[in-house]
C-alpha positions in Angstrom: 39.4 -28.3 98.6 35.7 -28.5 98.8 33.8 -25.5 100.1 30.2 -26.9 100.4 29.2 -28.8 103.5 27.8 -31.6 101.3 31.0 -31.9 99.3 33.1 -32.1 102.5 30.8 -34.8 103.9 31.1 -36.7 100.6 34.9 -36.7 100.8 34.7 -38.0 104.4 32.3 -40.8 103.2 34.6 -41.7 100.3 37.6 -42.1 102.6 35.6 -44.4 104.9 34.2 -46.5 102.1 37.6 -46.7 100.3 39.2 -48.1 103.4 36.4 -50.6 104.0 36.4 -51.8 100.4 40.2 -52.1 100.6 40.0 -54.4 103.6 37.3 -56.6 102.0 39.4 -56.9 98.8 42.6 -57.6 100.7 40.9 -60.3 102.8 39.5 -62.0 99.7 42.8 -61.9 97.8 44.7 -63.3 100.8 42.2 -66.2 101.1 42.6 -67.0 97.4 46.4 -66.8 97.6 46.3 -69.2 100.5 44.5 -71.8 98.4 46.8 -71.2 95.4 49.9 -71.5 97.6 48.7 -74.8 99.0 47.9 -76.1 95.5 51.3 -75.1 94.3 53.0 -76.9 97.2 50.8 -80.0 96.5 49.3 -80.0 100.0 45.8 -81.5 99.4 44.4 -81.1 103.0 45.7 -77.6 103.3 44.2 -76.6 100.0 40.9 -78.1 100.9 40.8 -76.3 104.3 41.8 -73.0 102.7 39.1 -73.4 100.1 36.5 -74.1 102.7 37.6 -70.9 104.5 37.7 -68.9 101.2 34.2 -69.7 100.0 32.2 -67.8 102.7 34.5 -64.8 102.3 33.9 -64.7 98.6 30.2 -65.2 99.1 30.0 -62.4 101.6 31.7 -60.1 99.1 29.0 -61.0 96.5 26.2 -60.4 98.9 27.6 -57.0 99.8 28.1 -56.1 96.1 31.9 -55.9 96.3 32.4 -58.7 93.8 30.3 -59.8 90.8 28.5 -63.1 91.3 29.9 -64.5 88.0 33.5 -63.5 89.0 33.1 -65.2 92.3 31.6 -68.4 90.7 34.4 -68.5 88.2 37.1 -68.1 90.9 35.5 -70.8 93.1 35.0 -73.1 90.2 38.6 -72.9 88.9 40.1 -73.4 92.4 37.8 -76.3 93.1 38.7 -77.9 89.8 42.4 -77.6 90.6 41.9 -79.2 94.0 40.0 -82.1 92.4 42.8 -82.6 89.8 45.3 -82.7 92.7 43.3 -85.2 94.6 42.7 -87.5 91.6 46.2 -87.3 90.2 48.4 -90.3 90.9 51.1 -89.7 93.5 54.6 -89.0 92.2 57.1 -90.8 94.3 
């Protein structure tokens, strides 16, 4: 256990920041999962809607330095590419 006042405060701050970061990360992961689930199910409109909702969440994580800009760009690019492939592919009936 910490004995100095500054060390005790640092522990308090770490707990608050950890919980905040965990909520940001969970929110982003759930948004990405929603897009991937819609893609897996072949639901074009649902995937596009989920992607539109996901992009601002990812961008806000980049602006708050919770996610690297290249990692965000890579994630958005890959999901957008998969959506385009799903839209352009011929329907299987």
